[in-house]
N, C-alpha and C positions, 0 to 999 in steps of 0.2 A: 571673585574666580569662575562663572560660568561670563560674564562680558568678553575676559576672555582665550577661554579654551571658544568661546564662536569666533571671539577676532580669529583665532588662533586657523579654527576649517573653513575661513572667507581665505584671509592668508594662503595658506595652501589645496586651495580651489579657483585662486588668482594666478597662481603658480602653474598649476595643469594645465589651466585655459588658456597661457602665452608662448607655454612650454608647446602642445599643440598647433597654436598659433603657426609657430614657429620653422615645424616639423615641417605643416601643410607647405607656408613659402618658399622652404627652400628648393622642389621640388621640382627640374630645372624644363625649361618650356618644351614646349609641346614644337616640334619637327614635325608637320605633313610631307617632307620630302625625303626626310629618315627613315619617316614608320611606314613610308610606301616600300625604299629600297628592302629595309628589314622587310613587310609583309612579302615584299619579287624573291630578298632567298627563301625567305621560308616555303613559296608556293613551288620554288623550284626541286628545294630538299626532298618535298614534300614529295611532289608529282615522278617526276625522275631516274632522281637517286638509285631506289628499290625501291622492292613492291611491298606497301606499307603493313602486310604480312609477318614481313622478313625480318620490321626490319632488327637489328639491335637494341634494348636500355640502353644503353649508355648513351646511342644517337639522339632516340627522338628525347630521350633529357637534356640531353645538349642541348636538341632544335626546342626545346616546349621553350627552356629557363632563356634561351637567348631573346626567345619571342618574346617572353613573360619582360627580361629586359625592359626592350624598346619601347610594350605599351608603357614598361614606369619612365619613360624617360633619358635612361640610358646605353641608347646608343653605342656607340663602343661597346659596350659590356654582350651586344646583343649578334652588332650585324660579323665579329671578325667570328668570334666561335659561327657560323652559320655560314660565311667564308671558308670558317677551316672544313669543316660539311662536306661542300659541295668543293673543291677540290679534290678531302680524299675519295672522292664519286667521281672522279678525272675530270670536275671541272672547269675552263679558264676563268679562271677572275683573275682582270688587270689587279697587279701591285698599285697605281697612279690614284690612290682617293681620288685625286680631282675627279677621275672616269664616274666615281660616282657621286662625284658633287662633294661630298669631305674629307675632309682630313685630320 
């Protein structure tokens, strides 16, 4: 009886380790170019869109989440909101994604 419990515990541990390894391996590859673009867009928003004291809470949280998404390798989920924030602030962002180096 004790050996069956130990075997079940070992099996459970192996399943947890394997699922963790799969989750870590499924992270998209890093792209220095896209991360640089995301950082540049975030910096533009931070410097020129508004006075940092008067940022709307929704804009600040949107920009922070977008930057976090880029840092996690989800560049499309990060770059699009940053572009939208900049457009709202009057910046001209090219519609041609090739100009940014991604599609």
